Every structure is written in C-alpha cells, then in structure tokens.
N, C-alpha and C positions, 0 to 999 in steps of 0.2 A: 404513459404508465400510470395507472390509477394508484393512488396512495392509500386507499382504504381497504385494499385487498392484499393478501400475502402473495408476493410473486413466487412463481416456481423457478427452480434453478434451471440452467441450460444443460445441454448434454456435455458441456465442457468442464463442469464443476465436479470436484472430487472431495472426499472426506476420509480421514484416517479411521480405519476399523481393523482391530486385531493385528495391529502393527504394519498395515499397508494401506495405501490409498485406494479407495473404491469410488466409482461414479455414484452421484446421488440418484441418477436415473439409469436404468438399464441401457448402456450405450457402449459402442466400440468406436466412437468418433476419434478418440485419442489412443494411439497404439499402446499396448500394455508395456512394451519395452521402454517407451518414452516416460511413462508414469513411474516405473520402477527406478529409472535413472534419476528422475527429478526428486523422488523421495529420498534417494541416497544423497543427493546434493544438499538438500535441506538438512539432513542429519549430519553431514560432514561440516557444513557451515556452523551450525549451532553446537557441534560437539568439540569445537576448538577450545583449548584451555583459555580461561579468562574471557571467553566471548562476552562482550560488554552488556548486551541487552538482557537483563534478567527476566523481563516480562516475556520476551520471545522464547527464552529457555523454558519458562513455566508453561507457556502456551503449547510448546512442542511436546514436552513430557506429559502434559495432561491430555494430549490429543485434542486440544481445543483450537482447531484451525481448519480452514478450507483452502483448497488449491484449485485454480482454474488455468486453462491453457488457451492462448488467444492469438496465435500467429505472430506477425512481425510488429514490433513496437513502433508506434507512431503513425501507422497506416490507418488505424481505425477499422481494420478489416473485419473484426468481430466485436465492434463496439456494442451492438445490440445484446450480444451474449454477456459481455463484460458488465454492462449496465444492469442487465437482468440479474446477474449473479451477485453484484454488489448490493442491489436492493434486497435480494434474498438474504444475503449475509447480514444486512442491517436489521431485517425482521427477526433473524435468529438471535442477534445480539440484544435487541430490545426485549425480546421474549424471555431470554435466559438471564439477562442483566449480567452476563459474564464480563469481567474486566480484562479477560485474557484472550477471548476469541479473536482470531486474526485471519485475514484474508490474503492469500498469496496469488497474485496474477503473474504467470510465467509466459514468456514470449520466446519466439524462435531465436536460435543462436545468431549472434552478430559480434564475433570476436574482434573485428576491426573498429568497432564503435568507440570513439573517444569520449571523454567526459562531456565535452561540448555537444557531441552528437547525441549522447544518451539524454542529457537534459532537454535538448530540443525534442527528441522522441517522446520523452515522458510527458511533456506539456502538450504535445500534439495529441497523444493518446487520451489524456485527461480532458482535453478540449472536445473530443468527439463524444464524450459521455453525456453531455447536457446541451441545451440550446436556449435561444432567446425565449422560445415559447414555454419552456419548463423552468425558466430562471426563478420565478417567484416560488414555485412549489419545491424546487430543489434546495434553495438557500433559506427559505422561510424568513426568520427575523435576523439572520446573519448577513454580513456584507457579501455581495456578489461582485464587488468592484475589484478587479485584479490589481489596481493601483493602490489599494488600501493594504497596509501591512497586516491587517487582521484577516485578510482573505485566505480561505482554504477551499479545497474542493467541497462542493455541496451536492448532496443527493437526498431526495426524500425528506427534505427539511432538516437534515443533520450534516454536520461538518465531519470531514475525514482528514486524518493525517496520513501522509504517504511517505514510505521509505523506499528509495530507489536502490536497486542492486544491479551490478553488471560486471563483466570481466575486467574492465580497466579502471575500476573505482580506486581512487587514491586512499580512501578509508578502507582498511583491511576488513572491517566488520561488514562492509557493503560489497565485498568482492564475491561474485557468484558466476558460475559458468555461462549463464544466459541472462539477458535482461529480465528483470523482475520488478514488480511494484507490490509492496506490502502495505496493506490498508488496516487502519484501526479507526474506530469512531471516537470523536472527542469526548463523548459521554463516558467512555471507559476511563479516561484520564480524570474526569470529574469524580467518578466513582472512587478511584484510588485516593484522590484528595480527600473525599469525604470519609474514607477509612483511616486517614492520617498516615498513609504509607507512600504517597507519591514523592514527596521531597526526599525521603530516605532512599527510595528506589533510584531517583535521578542521581543522587550522590554516589550510590553503589555503582551505577552504570559508568559514571565518569572515572571512578577509581579503577574499575576493571579495564576501561579503555586505555588508561595509562599503562597498565600491565600488558595489555594486548598489543598496543602500537607505540607506546612510549609517550603518548600525550592524549589528553581528552580531545574530542572533536571540537576544533576552534569555532566552527560555525554555530554549534549548540551553545558554547560558552558565551559567544558574543551576542547572539540573538535570543536564545532561550524561548520563552513564551511570547516575546514581543513581535516576532516575525517568523511564522512557521514555514510558509511556502518557500522561502529562500533556501531552506534546508532539505527539501524533498529529494533533490537529485543526488545529494552528497558531495557535489562539486563545491570547491571553495570559491565563493562569489564575493565580489566587491559590493558591500552594502550601499555605497554611494552611487554606484552605476547600474546595479542590477534592477531589472524590471521583470515582473512576473509575465512569462510568455503565454499565459492562458488567453484563449479567445473562444467566444461562444459560436457554436454552429447556428446558422440562420434558421434552420428548420429541420425537424426529424423526417420531414416528408421528402427531402431531396434524395436522389438515388445514391 
C-alpha cells in the first residue's frame, strides 16, 4: 500500500448521511437489514444514560464516524478491506484534523465468545493488518516491538488506539451485540491535549463511568497512558503476567 496516495475505501465501508448509514461506494455487499440493525445497536449503546465516553458521544451526534463490516473476528478473512479502510480513515482524519472522527469495525455475531476468546481474536485480527515487509512504514518513528509497553497498532506511520466491544464484556460500556473494534488515531488525543481539554475529558469519562457501572475502569486507572495496548480488549489483565499477543505476518504475498 503506497503511503503517498490517498487509498480508496472498500465496498464494506459506510458513513452516516441524513440519519442512516450509507456505503461510501455504490455497493450491496452488506445487506441493508444488517446495516440498519448495526446503526441501531450503536445508537442504543451510546444512548444509555451516563455512557462514559464523551468523545464517542460527540462523534456520534456530529455524525463524525465511519463503519465497516468484516466477517468473523480473528480470522483475517477481510484483512485487505479492513487495512484499506483504516488507511482511508487515517487519510480522512489527517485531512480534516478532526479530533472526533472514529472508525467502527463490526464483525459477525459470536455470542459464545468469552473475554479471553475476544482478546485472542482482537490481537489475531490486528496482527493480520500489517507485516514484516511494511513494519517500518506502518510504525515510522514509533516502537513496533510488542514487548514494549509503548507499543500500539501502527499503520501508515501513525499509531492507533483500539477499543474492543463484544457481548460478554465485563465493562458495561464495552458490551455490544457483536464483536467490534473501535479505532482512533493518537494524533487526535494530542490535538485534544493541545486544546487543553484532554485531561478534563478523561476526568469526566471516569466520573460518568462511576455513575454507569459503579466504578471507573480499573485498567485505565492503573495503566493510563503508560501502557495502552493492555487496555484494548477491555479484559482485566494482570500487568505482571500479560504480554501483548500481537505478531507480524511474514508477508502480504502469502495466500
């Protein structure tokens, strides 16, 4: 994937227009009933009283988000489409400089998936997105070592923060009818810091989380900005034992 050209979205990517999700390109790859059901799930999740993430709420109400559909989590069955759409999302965010633009990757239903299963699937899916041959261009100046606590997903020379959602999540704010990965670019957090609103937003999120579930997310309280990847799945992990399960594909040329 060349980095000096703007990637086009796949047929699986949708955007909100006039209150409903519509494909970026003229496509019937995803059934309309599935799209309508998914947009109602997102609205129901974020419409809950005291939902903690105020940035997610603002993104939704401003229709500043994108949604893609990618099969079964962890199989990498549509990794080319997901990578393509994430790079398109990145180009949109960099062009607009939006601090709210958010990318929702939705996967097929798997109600029996435990938190352990979900975390495993999340990291398998992320591992499919990049390879040894694109490691340098995807991470740029940032660490690409999964054993480094500063490690995060890298694509196109930028870092991404990922929030995992699924039906069995212990954190109520991450409970969603199907597995989902919600992406933001770290540049957006830096932009909020530059505007002087990031710290107050984090404080508000935690106060709302107490009202929403009775306590703030302990993983965020313990690790904060010091170790982002341990928080991706939403599972309560032992910081002394947990190791990031990310691994690079050997080559994009393999079948």
